[in-house]
C-alpha positions, 0 to 999 in steps of 0.5 A: 500500500502506498503511504499517503504523504501529508504536509502539515503547515503549523505556526511553530514547533511549540508545545500547546495549541495547534501544534498539540492537536496535530501531534496528537494525530501524529502519535496515534496514526498508523505511520505505515499508512500516513507520513506527516512532514511539517512546514513551520515558521518557528522552531521549538521543542517538538523538533526531536519528537517529530524527527523520532516519529519519522517526520521531516521539518522545514523551517521557513520565513513567513510571507510578511518577514521575507516574501521572496524567501518564503515563496522560494521555500514553499515552491521548492518543498511543493516541487519535491518528489515524491509529491505530497498527496495532502497539504493541510494548512492550520494558519487558515487565512494567513497562508492563502499563497501557500494553498494557491501554490499547492493548487498550481503544483497539482496537490490533490487534497488541500485542507484549510483548517480554521482554528480561530473566531477572530483576528488578533493582528489588527493590521490584517483587518483591511485585507481580511475579505481578500485573504479569506476568499483566497484560501477558500478558492485555493483549498478543496477541504474546509475544516474548522475546530468549531462552529464559530471558527468555521463561520468566521472564515467560511461565512455561508460556505459549507465546512466540516467541524473537526474537533480538537481532540485529546488523548484523554487517558493522559490527563485522567487524575491519578491518586497521589500527593500533589505536594510532590508535583508542586515541589517539582515546579517550585509552586507554593504548597499551602496555596490554592493553585489556579492554572492558566496554560496559553501563549502570552499574547493579547487574545489570551488576556493575561492582564485580566488575571492581574486585575483579579489578583489586585482585588481585595475580595480575592482570598489570600490563598489563591495563586495563579500559575501561568504556563507558556511563552510569547511576545508579552511574557516579559511585559506581563512579568514587569506588570506583576512586579510593578503592581507588587503582586509577585506573591500571587503569580508563578510564570513557567516556561512551556513544558510537556508536563502539562498533565502533571501540572493539571494534577497538582492544581486546584482549578483552571482559568482562561479569560481569553478575548475570543477562542475556538475550541481550546486544547488546554481547556479540554485537558483541564476538564479531562483532569476534572478541574473546575474551569473558570472561562470567559463567555467569549470562548466557544460553548462546544468546549464544555464537555458537560461534566459540570466543570465549566463556568462561562463568565463575563469579562465585564464583571469581576465579582463572579470570577472572584466568588468562584476563585474563592470557593472552587467547587469539586465535582465527583467524577470517575475516569469512566464518566470523563472518558464517556463524556469526551467520546460522546462529544467527539473530542477523543483522538480515536474518533477524530482520526477516523474522520480526518483520514477520510479527508486525506484519501486520494481524490481527482485533482482539478486546477479550476 
């Protein structure tokens, strides 16, 4: 049987987010049948695992950084032999040129995958209509991580929701003394640990956590642990210091040990300005943590386990009340696994859906 060669286009080889979704697929797929290679615009800690699993990696500049070098790089990659059977682009409207070149090169399956329901980089707003039109016309498989993300990119065009699935057994809570985990990450042993996992960027709204931390109504036991990297991390650290809130926060680097950190936490918080289906939020629910999230996050993110509270960013009072009294929901591993399976967010079910899109089809250049 001929191996199907798939070129995944992701923003960075970093832990979490889109990369986490694609790596869940890569780890679980039959690699005798499917070959994943990667175009990325930033190197990162996933490099070693990708190479160990047999994938190739192409680190190239973005079209904004170096347009001619970008075009030369993707032209060379798409011209390689044997030809790729599938190009799967996860940066959605930012990579219309890449999808258009894939079409001109005769790549039969061209997947556009929307993972967001908004535009973070405001400089793109004047061009968003053109960018959307380009990716829709250049692709022939239209996917989205949720209804809102799909409607944002495709409007009235048809699309398929492919859930951001996780490998649930990795996150199921285990019986242990979480003091060991807290000691491993130098976290306070006598505090209520509230975890946030996400890139330090405007959309993740870390500033809201600082706003909560400065409220007198917040119990002194609440301690925020923010895990991730990003352009605003240093700035956020400076703001914490300027507000004299160092005792409220621990900032950690991105790590593959998210399951352990979740098991050492008492709650999870995500005040994003907008968000599709968050992988980090799914992981927190699989770990049976109470989750306080903004009501701008896709409702499909809730697995129906009575763990998620959707709260208004315009009113801090409900956030403070729930942080002060984090609920504990009595759930078994079977309860959690069944909920993820029923909602379609377990890796096994999603892979059957995904591989159906990857099957060869007749190519047309029109």
